[in-house]
Backbone as numpy.savetxt, mean C-alpha at the origin, in Angstrom:
# Nx Ny Nz CAx CAy CAz Cx Cy Cz
37.40 -0.16 115.39 35.75 -1.00 115.90 36.04 -1.94 114.39
35.78 -3.26 114.93 35.55 -4.13 113.76 34.07 -4.41 113.29
33.96 -5.21 112.39 32.65 -5.23 111.55 31.60 -6.00 112.54
30.29 -5.29 112.09 29.46 -5.80 113.14 28.93 -7.25 112.85
28.36 -7.63 114.11 28.11 -9.29 114.18 26.70 -9.12 114.11
26.25 -10.50 113.91 24.90 -10.65 113.81 24.33 -10.69 112.05
22.98 -11.30 112.11 22.74 -11.23 110.60 22.80 -9.85 109.64
23.00 -8.90 110.06 23.19 -7.80 109.23 24.78 -7.55 108.95
25.43 -8.41 109.37 26.80 -8.10 109.59 27.36 -8.90 108.00
27.70 -8.23 107.01 28.29 -8.79 105.72 29.49 -9.16 105.95
30.06 -10.24 105.49 31.57 -10.61 105.50 32.29 -10.10 103.97
33.35 -9.85 104.17 33.91 -9.52 102.60 33.63 -10.33 101.67
33.71 -11.52 101.78 33.23 -12.38 100.48 31.72 -12.46 100.09
30.79 -12.41 101.36 29.47 -12.21 100.61 29.41 -10.77 100.02
30.12 -9.76 100.46 29.87 -8.56 99.44 30.12 -8.61 98.25
31.35 -9.28 98.09 32.06 -9.52 96.56 30.90 -10.32 95.82
30.45 -11.50 96.56 29.16 -12.07 95.78 28.17 -11.33 95.39
27.62 -10.85 96.61 26.47 -9.64 96.08 26.71 -8.71 94.76
27.76 -8.36 95.00 28.22 -7.18 93.90 28.39 -7.95 92.56
29.00 -9.19 92.42 29.09 -9.94 91.13 27.76 -10.48 90.70
26.82 -11.17 91.94 25.54 -10.94 91.27 24.69 -9.94 90.74
24.76 -8.97 91.09 24.65 -7.71 90.85 24.95 -7.19 89.40
26.35 -7.27 89.28 26.82 -7.52 87.95 26.58 -7.93 86.82
26.23 -9.25 87.02 25.40 -10.39 86.10 24.12 -10.07 85.76
23.37 -9.71 86.83 21.91 -9.30 86.84 21.92 -8.06 85.72
22.62 -7.02 86.07 23.00 -5.95 85.20 23.27 -6.37 83.90
23.99 -6.98 83.80 24.53 -7.56 82.09 23.25 -8.11 81.54
22.61 -9.21 82.53 21.50 -9.74 81.54 20.48 -8.67 81.02
20.41 -8.01 81.91 19.08 -6.83 81.70 19.78 -6.26 80.38
21.07 -5.94 80.46 21.26 -5.27 79.07 21.30 -5.86 77.97
21.80 -7.45 78.25 21.95 -8.40 76.95 20.32 -8.35 76.61
19.28 -8.73 77.52 18.09 -8.76 77.06 17.43 -7.48 76.25
17.86 -6.22 76.81 17.51 -5.07 76.20 17.92 -4.83 74.89
19.21 -5.47 74.75 20.07 -5.41 73.62 19.18 -6.23 72.43
18.79 -7.52 72.82 18.35 -8.25 72.11 16.94 -7.67 71.61
16.19 -7.39 72.57 14.58 -6.59 72.30 14.89 -5.43 71.07
15.83 -4.52 71.51 16.06 -3.54 70.30 16.66 -3.98 69.08
17.19 -4.95 68.99 17.71 -5.46 67.43 16.84 -6.37 66.88
15.72 -6.91 67.81 14.54 -7.51 67.14 13.46 -6.55 66.79
13.42 -5.38 67.49 12.40 -4.45 66.82 13.09 -3.92 65.51
14.24 -3.46 65.32 14.72 -3.22 64.45 14.82 -3.97 63.25
14.81 -5.27 63.26 14.56 -6.32 62.27 13.10 -6.11 61.91
12.01 -6.18 62.77 10.89 -6.16 62.41 10.57 -4.94 61.62
10.99 -3.88 62.13 10.72 -2.45 61.56 11.29 -2.36 60.20
12.44 -2.87 59.87 13.12 -3.05 58.67 12.28 -4.08 57.68
11.84 -5.07 58.26 10.98 -5.90 57.54 9.70 -5.35 57.01
9.00 -4.65 57.99 7.83 -3.83 57.63 8.18 -2.89 56.82
9.04 -2.15 56.81 9.51 -1.28 55.73 9.47 -1.77 54.39
10.30 -2.80 54.36 10.54 -3.51 53.21 9.16 -4.12 52.39
8.48 -4.73 53.20 7.06 -5.19 53.03 6.38 -3.88 52.39
6.12 -2.69 52.98 5.14 -2.07 52.71 6.01 -1.23 51.17
7.15 -1.23 51.28 7.63 -0.81 49.56 7.39 -1.61 48.54
7.27 -3.12 48.90 7.33 -3.92 48.14 5.62 -3.90 47.70
4.74 -3.72 48.65 3.38 -3.39 48.15 2.98 -2.36 47.38
3.91 -1.35 47.61 3.96 -0.18 47.03 3.93 -0.19 45.40
5.32 -0.78 45.31 6.03 -1.14 43.99 4.98 -1.78 43.33
4.20 -3.05 43.85 3.14 -3.89 43.21 2.03 -3.34 43.00
1.66 -2.60 43.83 0.58 -1.73 43.36 0.55 -0.83 42.12
1.69 0.25 42.16 1.96 0.89 41.44 2.09 0.21 39.66
2.67 -0.97 39.87 2.98 -1.87 38.72 1.50 -2.56 38.11
0.56 -2.52 39.25 -0.53 -2.77 38.56 -1.70 -2.05 38.10
-1.35 -0.88 38.45 -2.19 0.16 38.44 -1.76 0.87 37.15
-0.42 0.82 36.52 0.11 1.31 35.49 -0.27 0.89 34.18
-0.73 1.36 33.07 -0.95 1.01 31.84 0.01 1.20 30.96
0.66 0.25 30.39 1.91 0.10 29.34 1.49 1.16 28.09
2.41 1.90 27.97 2.27 2.89 26.62 2.26 2.02 25.48
1.41 2.47 24.48 1.43 1.57 23.20 2.35 2.53 22.28
3.01 1.88 21.19 3.65 2.52 20.26 2.77 3.24 19.58
3.25 4.49 19.13 2.24 5.58 18.31 2.35 4.79 17.15
0.84 4.78 16.52 0.93 4.47 15.17 0.91 5.53 14.24
1.53 4.89 12.83 1.30 6.18 11.96 0.25 6.00 11.01
-0.27 7.41 10.46 -1.36 7.00 9.71 -1.19 6.12 8.43
-2.45 5.65 8.25 -2.26 4.59 6.90 -2.35 5.46 5.87
-1.53 5.34 4.90 -1.14 6.10 3.74 -2.18 5.44 2.62
-3.43 6.45 1.99 -4.11 6.21 1.28 -3.51 6.39 -0.28
-3.60 5.26 -1.09 -3.04 5.18 -2.33 -4.02 6.17 -3.20
-3.03 6.79 -4.08 -3.64 7.91 -5.04 -4.14 6.88 -6.06
-5.55 7.39 -6.63 -5.94 6.63 -8.02 -4.96 6.90 -9.01
-5.12 6.01 -9.98 -4.35 6.23 -11.12 -5.12 6.92 -12.13
-4.33 8.06 -12.79 -5.28 8.81 -13.81 -5.35 8.64 -14.90
-6.01 7.82 -15.76 -5.75 7.26 -17.32 -6.42 8.19 -18.33
-5.61 8.23 -19.29 -6.20 9.44 -20.47 -6.34 8.20 -21.85
-7.11 8.60 -22.62 -7.07 7.38 -23.76 -7.51 8.24 -25.08
-6.88 7.55 -26.13 -7.37 8.56 -27.34 -7.56 7.20 -28.32
-8.19 7.41 -29.47 -8.22 6.31 -30.33 -9.33 6.60 -31.41
-10.18 5.66 -31.94 -11.31 5.94 -32.87 -12.23 4.94 -32.57
-13.29 4.43 -33.26 -14.34 3.69 -32.97 -14.12 2.64 -31.89
-12.97 2.09 -32.22 -12.86 1.00 -31.14 -12.64 1.42 -29.95
-12.35 2.58 -29.68 -12.19 3.04 -28.02 -13.49 3.96 -27.97
-14.39 4.50 -28.91 -15.39 5.59 -28.72 -16.48 4.60 -28.28
-16.80 3.69 -29.19 -17.96 2.65 -29.49 -19.16 3.23 -29.22
-19.64 3.11 -28.49 -21.36 3.59 -28.15 -21.09 4.56 -26.88
-20.26 5.16 -26.71 -20.25 6.10 -25.42 -20.97 7.21 -25.80
-21.49 7.91 -25.06 -22.43 8.90 -25.04 -21.52 10.48 -25.38
-20.72 10.43 -24.38 -19.83 11.53 -24.35 -18.46 11.13 -23.77
-17.87 10.43 -24.67 -16.37 9.73 -24.34 -15.44 11.18 -23.95
-15.37 12.14 -24.28 -14.45 13.36 -23.76 -14.64 13.66 -22.40
-15.96 13.39 -21.94 -16.16 13.68 -20.53 -16.47 12.36 -19.44
-16.20 11.19 -20.19 -15.95 10.18 -19.43 -17.64 9.45 -19.25
-18.28 9.64 -20.14 -19.63 8.95 -20.32 -19.70 7.81 -21.23
-18.97 6.68 -20.59 -18.48 5.61 -21.39 -19.74 4.56 -21.82
-19.69 3.98 -23.02 -20.63 2.85 -23.21 -20.21 1.42 -22.87
-20.63 0.43 -22.76 -20.46 -0.75 -22.54 -19.70 -1.49 -23.88
-19.52 -0.84 -24.95 -18.77 -1.24 -26.06 -17.43 -0.82 -26.15
-17.37 -0.04 -25.29 -15.66 0.80 -25.43 -14.99 0.00 -24.20
-13.87 -0.50 -24.36 -13.07 -0.87 -23.79 -12.46 -0.27 -22.52
-12.62 1.22 -22.50 -12.31 2.02 -21.52 -13.05 1.68 -20.49
-14.38 1.35 -20.44 -15.49 1.24 -19.77 -14.91 0.05 -18.36
-14.21 -0.82 -18.85 -13.71 -1.79 -18.03 -12.42 -1.61 -17.58
-11.77 -0.43 -17.57 -10.62 0.08 -17.26 -10.81 0.88 -15.86
-11.78 1.74 -16.26 -12.25 2.75 -15.25 -12.84 2.18 -14.01
-12.64 2.50 -12.37 -13.13 2.36 -11.15 -12.17 1.43 -10.62
-12.47 1.43 -9.30 -11.70 0.65 -8.39 -10.12 0.85 -8.33
-9.92 2.56 -8.28 -8.54 2.85 -8.31 -8.00 3.29 -9.19
-8.51 3.28 -10.65 -8.51 3.90 -11.73 -9.43 4.83 -12.03
-9.12 6.39 -12.56 -10.11 7.58 -12.74 -9.53 7.90 -14.45
-10.78 8.28 -15.11 -10.64 9.05 -16.33 -10.17 10.35 -16.16
-8.97 10.81 -16.85 -8.26 12.04 -16.57 -8.83 12.85 -18.05
-9.27 12.22 -18.85 -9.30 12.85 -20.42 -9.17 12.09 -21.31
-9.63 12.28 -22.48 -9.33 11.69 -23.78 -10.14 12.43 -25.14
-9.78 11.58 -26.13 -10.41 12.26 -27.44 -10.70 10.53 -28.03
-11.60 10.67 -28.72 -12.08 9.16 -29.69 -13.31 9.87 -30.49
-13.23 9.26 -31.82 -14.43 9.36 -32.62 -14.03 8.22 -33.77
-15.40 7.77 -34.01 -15.29 7.08 -35.38 -14.87 7.24 -36.51
-14.07 6.19 -37.40 -13.73 6.82 -38.61 -12.42 7.80 -38.93
-12.11 8.29 -37.77 -10.61 9.00 -37.81 -9.50 8.00 -38.19
-8.56 9.14 -38.48 -6.94 8.53 -38.62 -6.17 9.23 -37.51
-5.23 8.68 -37.23 -4.23 9.17 -36.02 -3.58 10.65 -36.41
-4.12 11.40 -37.84 -3.83 12.66 -37.93 -4.72 13.45 -37.36
-6.04 13.15 -37.40 -7.18 13.89 -36.69 -6.91 13.94 -35.00
-6.57 12.52 -34.47 -6.07 12.77 -32.89 -5.15 13.67 -32.86
-4.34 13.61 -33.62 -3.10 14.92 -33.19 -3.90 16.19 -33.34
-4.68 16.46 -34.15 -5.27 17.92 -34.41 -6.39 18.24 -33.03
-6.94 17.08 -32.61 -7.85 17.36 -31.36 -7.73 16.97 -30.06
-6.46 16.34 -29.62 -6.21 16.43 -28.45 -5.27 17.38 -27.81
-5.70 17.34 -26.46 -5.39 18.59 -25.76 -4.79 18.13 -24.49
-3.96 18.96 -23.79 -3.32 18.13 -22.38 -4.31 17.91 -21.40
-4.12 16.81 -20.85 -4.84 16.51 -19.65 -4.02 16.16 -18.36
-4.27 17.28 -17.57 -3.64 17.65 -16.37 -3.21 16.33 -15.55
-2.12 15.96 -15.12 -2.07 14.83 -14.06 -2.33 13.71 -14.43
-1.91 13.47 -15.78 -2.42 11.95 -16.28 -1.05 11.02 -15.96
-1.50 10.13 -15.14 -0.51 8.86 -14.99 -0.13 8.27 -16.18
-0.98 7.44 -16.80 -0.92 6.89 -17.81 -1.61 7.19 -19.21
-1.26 7.34 -20.26 -1.94 7.53 -21.47 -2.10 6.07 -22.35
-3.03 5.68 -22.64 -3.32 4.73 -23.26 -3.69 4.85 -24.81
-2.80 4.46 -25.96 -3.19 4.79 -27.31 -3.57 3.22 -27.80
-4.96 3.15 -28.36 -5.26 1.99 -29.17 -5.88 2.64 -30.57
-5.31 2.72 -31.19 -5.55 3.44 -32.68 -4.67 2.91 -33.94
-5.29 3.14 -35.15 -4.65 2.91 -36.17 -5.25 2.35 -36.96
-6.69 1.92 -36.62 -7.06 0.82 -37.70 -7.36 1.60 -39.20
-7.62 2.68 -38.92 -7.97 3.69 -40.07 -6.64 3.98 -40.81
-5.60 3.92 -40.20 -4.27 4.16 -40.83 -3.98 3.08 -42.03
-3.87 1.92 -41.29 -3.22 1.02 -42.06 -4.23 0.63 -42.98
-5.79 0.64 -42.69 -6.80 0.23 -43.73 -6.80 1.05 -44.80
-6.39 2.33 -44.66 -6.17 3.46 -45.59 -4.83 3.45 -46.43
-4.17 2.54 -46.32 -2.59 2.51 -46.64 -1.60 3.77 -46.19
-2.05 4.22 -45.01 -0.95 5.20 -44.59 0.33 4.55 -44.05
1.50 5.26 -44.43 2.49 4.58 -44.08 2.95 4.53 -42.34
3.53 3.24 -42.03 3.28 3.28 -40.35 4.74 4.48 -39.90
5.36 4.84 -40.90 6.31 5.98 -40.42 5.67 7.65 -39.94
4.10 7.48 -40.69 3.24 8.73 -40.52 2.54 8.34 -39.17
2.41 7.17 -39.18 1.40 6.72 -37.80 2.39 7.04 -36.41
3.40 6.46 -36.59 4.17 6.67 -35.69 4.75 8.01 -35.04
4.68 8.84 -36.20 5.08 10.52 -36.19 4.07 10.65 -35.10
2.60 10.70 -35.98 1.28 11.10 -35.01 1.45 10.54 -33.80
1.77 9.20 -33.17 1.68 8.73 -32.02 2.71 9.45 -31.46
3.88 9.92 -31.50 4.68 11.11 -30.79 4.35 12.05 -30.67
3.35 13.03 -31.56 2.77 14.01 -31.19 1.79 14.08 -30.28
0.91 12.98 -30.35 -0.18 12.75 -29.28 0.76 12.76 -27.90
1.90 11.86 -27.74 2.08 11.84 -26.78 2.72 12.82 -25.96
3.25 13.89 -26.88 3.80 15.23 -26.75 2.96 16.19 -26.25
1.80 16.07 -26.76 0.61 17.11 -26.32 0.06 16.80 -24.88
0.08 15.63 -24.80 -0.84 14.88 -23.42 0.12 14.82 -22.37
1.44 14.69 -22.54 2.46 14.81 -21.46 2.21 13.83 -20.24
1.88 12.55 -20.49 1.55 11.93 -19.22 3.02 11.43 -18.64
2.55 10.55 -17.58 4.04 10.11 -16.82 4.38 9.04 -17.61
3.14 8.30 -18.13 3.67 6.89 -18.57 2.96 6.61 -20.09
3.39 6.08 -21.10 2.40 5.58 -22.29 2.35 4.09 -22.43
1.16 3.85 -22.73 0.58 2.35 -22.88 0.10 2.33 -24.20
0.81 1.46 -25.02 0.39 1.19 -26.30 -0.13 -0.19 -26.47
-1.33 -0.33 -27.14 -1.92 -1.53 -27.14 -2.24 -1.96 -28.77
-2.29 -3.23 -28.44 -2.64 -3.78 -30.02 -4.25 -3.37 -30.36
-4.50 -3.28 -31.48 -5.79 -3.15 -32.15 -6.34 -4.49 -32.48
-7.57 -4.72 -32.71 -8.41 -5.68 -32.79 -8.18 -6.09 -34.12
-8.60 -7.50 -34.62 -8.34 -7.98 -35.94 -9.53 -7.29 -36.94
-9.15 -7.27 -38.24 -10.10 -7.03 -39.34 -10.07 -8.47 -40.22
-11.44 -8.86 -40.11 -11.78 -10.37 -40.65 -11.10 -10.40 -42.01
-11.44 -9.25 -42.88 -11.40 -9.30 -44.20 -9.67 -9.25 -44.73
-8.77 -8.72 -43.61 -7.50 -8.82 -43.95 -6.42 -9.28 -42.45
-6.57 -10.22 -42.13 -5.92 -10.51 -40.62 -4.82 -10.39 -40.64
-3.76 -10.81 -41.65 -2.67 -10.37 -41.75 -2.14 -8.85 -41.80
-2.97 -7.93 -42.31 -2.50 -6.58 -42.25 -2.69 -6.34 -40.88
-3.63 -6.51 -40.04 -3.63 -6.24 -38.78 -2.56 -6.51 -37.59
-2.45 -7.86 -37.98 -1.14 -8.42 -37.31 0.09 -8.01 -37.57
0.52 -7.50 -38.91 1.71 -6.54 -39.26 1.66 -5.33 -38.81
0.31 -4.62 -38.34 0.49 -3.27 -38.08 0.55 -3.30 -36.41
0.18 -4.54 -35.90 0.38 -4.89 -34.38 1.93 -5.03 -34.16
2.56 -5.75 -34.64 3.82 -5.92 -34.88 4.65 -4.80 -34.60
4.37 -3.74 -35.56 4.87 -2.31 -35.70 4.89 -1.81 -34.33
3.38 -1.58 -33.96 2.93 -1.05 -32.71 3.99 -1.43 -31.41
4.15 -2.78 -31.29 5.12 -3.59 -30.48 6.64 -2.71 -30.72
7.09 -2.89 -31.92 8.45 -2.15 -31.87 8.59 -0.91 -31.46
7.58 -0.08 -32.18 7.59 1.15 -31.42 7.62 1.48 -30.32
6.68 0.85 -29.43 6.91 0.82 -27.99 7.91 0.60 -27.73
8.72 -0.51 -27.99 10.25 -0.83 -27.38 11.22 0.19 -27.73
11.14 0.75 -28.93 12.10 1.97 -29.41 11.82 3.19 -28.15
10.54 3.38 -27.87 10.05 4.88 -27.58 10.42 4.74 -25.90
10.55 3.33 -25.44 10.46 3.12 -23.86 9.08 3.17 -23.21
8.33 2.67 -24.29 6.87 3.24 -23.53 6.45 1.48 -23.30
5.33 1.50 -22.71 4.70 0.15 -22.15 3.88 -0.61 -23.23
3.63 -1.75 -23.42 2.98 -2.40 -24.45 2.10 -3.66 -23.88
1.10 -3.58 -24.29 0.08 -4.75 -24.02 -0.45 -5.23 -24.86
-0.92 -6.61 -25.38 -1.42 -7.04 -26.36 -2.77 -7.47 -26.01
-3.77 -6.54 -25.78 -5.04 -6.63 -25.41 -5.63 -7.26 -26.15
-5.43 -6.97 -27.47 -6.56 -7.60 -28.46 -6.39 -9.14 -28.85
-5.28 -9.64 -28.36 -4.92 -11.18 -28.55 -6.20 -11.95 -28.23
-6.68 -11.36 -26.94 -7.86 -12.09 -26.47 -9.11 -12.22 -27.06
-9.26 -11.47 -28.24 -10.55 -11.39 -29.11 -10.16 -12.30 -30.61
-8.86 -12.85 -30.86 -8.45 -13.33 -31.81 -8.71 -14.83 -32.01
-8.92 -15.33 -33.21 -8.96 -16.86 -33.43 -7.64 -17.25 -33.79
-7.58 -18.53 -34.08 -6.33 -19.12 -34.33 -6.10 -18.24 -35.80
-6.68 -18.16 -36.61 -6.51 -17.88 -37.92 -6.15 -16.19 -38.10
-6.50 -15.43 -36.90 -6.13 -13.89 -36.75 -7.59 -13.50 -37.26
-8.33 -13.97 -37.36 -9.68 -13.17 -37.16 -10.49 -13.31 -35.77
-11.74 -12.38 -35.72 -12.31 -12.28 -34.50 -12.87 -13.86 -34.02
-12.74 -14.08 -32.71 -13.33 -15.34 -32.25 -14.89 -14.96 -32.48
-15.64 -16.32 -32.73 -17.04 -16.11 -33.09 -17.78 -15.38 -31.97
-18.77 -14.79 -32.16 -19.40 -13.94 -31.47 -18.90 -12.84 -30.73
-17.67 -12.24 -31.34 -16.80 -11.12 -30.75 -16.96 -9.85 -31.49
-17.54 -10.12 -32.77 -17.80 -8.96 -33.67 -18.96 -8.93 -34.34
-19.75 -8.06 -34.62 -20.95 -8.36 -35.49 -20.84 -7.63 -37.31
-19.48 -7.08 -37.23 -19.32 -6.40 -39.00 -17.88 -6.94 -39.08
-16.98 -7.74 -38.27 -15.87 -8.23 -38.93 -14.96 -7.28 -38.68
-15.18 -5.86 -37.89 -14.19 -5.07 -37.59 -14.25 -4.53 -36.11
-15.43 -4.13 -35.66 -15.82 -3.33 -34.58 -15.85 -4.71 -33.43
-15.56 -4.60 -32.24 -15.71 -5.61 -31.05 -16.85 -5.34 -30.54
-17.52 -6.46 -29.94 -18.78 -6.55 -29.44 -18.34 -6.36 -28.07
-19.57 -5.87 -27.02 -19.23 -5.79 -25.77 -18.40 -6.46 -24.83
-18.69 -7.93 -25.06 -18.15 -9.03 -24.69 -16.40 -9.06 -25.12
-16.32 -8.73 -26.32 -15.09 -8.35 -26.68 -14.23 -7.34 -26.19
-14.83 -6.25 -25.93 -14.35 -4.87 -25.64 -14.20 -5.35 -23.85
-14.55 -5.97 -23.26 -14.59 -6.20 -21.88 -13.19 -6.97 -21.63
-12.87 -8.16 -22.87 -11.69 -8.96 -22.90 -10.69 -7.90 -22.95
-10.62 -6.91 -23.79 -9.65 -5.89 -24.27 -9.23 -5.13 -23.08
-10.58 -4.56 -22.58 -10.29 -3.85 -21.17 -9.71 -4.02 -20.06
-10.11 -5.35 -19.65 -9.59 -6.19 -18.52 -7.94 -6.22 -18.62
-7.58 -6.67 -20.03 -6.29 -6.83 -20.17 -5.42 -5.29 -20.01
-6.05 -4.20 -20.66 -5.36 -2.98 -20.31 -5.40 -2.75 -18.99
-6.53 -2.68 -18.23 -6.37 -2.16 -16.88 -5.40 -2.96 -15.93
-5.24 -4.52 -16.35 -3.96 -5.10 -15.76 -2.92 -4.58 -15.98
-2.56 -4.02 -17.16 -1.65 -3.62 -17.31 -1.12 -1.95 -17.00
-2.34 -1.48 -16.78 -2.35 0.04 -16.34 -2.12 0.01 -14.62
-2.59 -1.17 -13.97 -2.39 -1.21 -12.66 -0.73 -2.35 -12.43
-0.22 -2.47 -13.24 1.14 -2.95 -13.40 2.21 -2.28 -12.58
1.99 -0.82 -13.04 2.76 0.29 -12.29 4.31 -0.22 -12.81
4.97 -0.45 -13.96 6.65 -0.95 -13.92 7.30 0.10 -13.33
């Protein structure tokens, strides 16, 4: 029997056309669907990237950078000073051995602001021999200052004896460092005081001790005291003691 006639009848060509149309329509549907899925994936990835970026930014904004640990500031230990001498050192101190110093003692201008008194002995009129007999060890002394001998050279004691007494004092006190100072002038014999101070400087050099010419600030050009720096030609006033003490303090703080 042949193909039906009328409007319902489909020719082979028409059938092929319809089938092709359906295929093209189906392809368009799949193509559109694929594009939509791809676009959705891109949007999803973009959203995830944006969210991750925001999270990282928030994390960085909320974090506080750590500061390097600071080491504790070291506190400098005070310099412990001992002193041995005669009336030039003791002056008007009420109790020198206990550190109750008068303003006529050069040592009173050394102590303070990082320098402390560790002990000592001083008495008017004595020679270095008496100092040897009376000094004791002063524990943990950083610097021993020796400003002595006016009554040695004033009584014709040989400098070799004075030097031996200096050695004995240093041995007893056993400081970390020794500082030798010049003595102030004697107006009645300025040449003798100058010669003695030269001997002291040479002794300090031979022993490897520190040396300070603290008394030079009290001397006039002729080797006697500057006017107003002594009341009797031998002992310094408080003003002269201050000049000497400041020079000694500078040498103590120098820490060679």
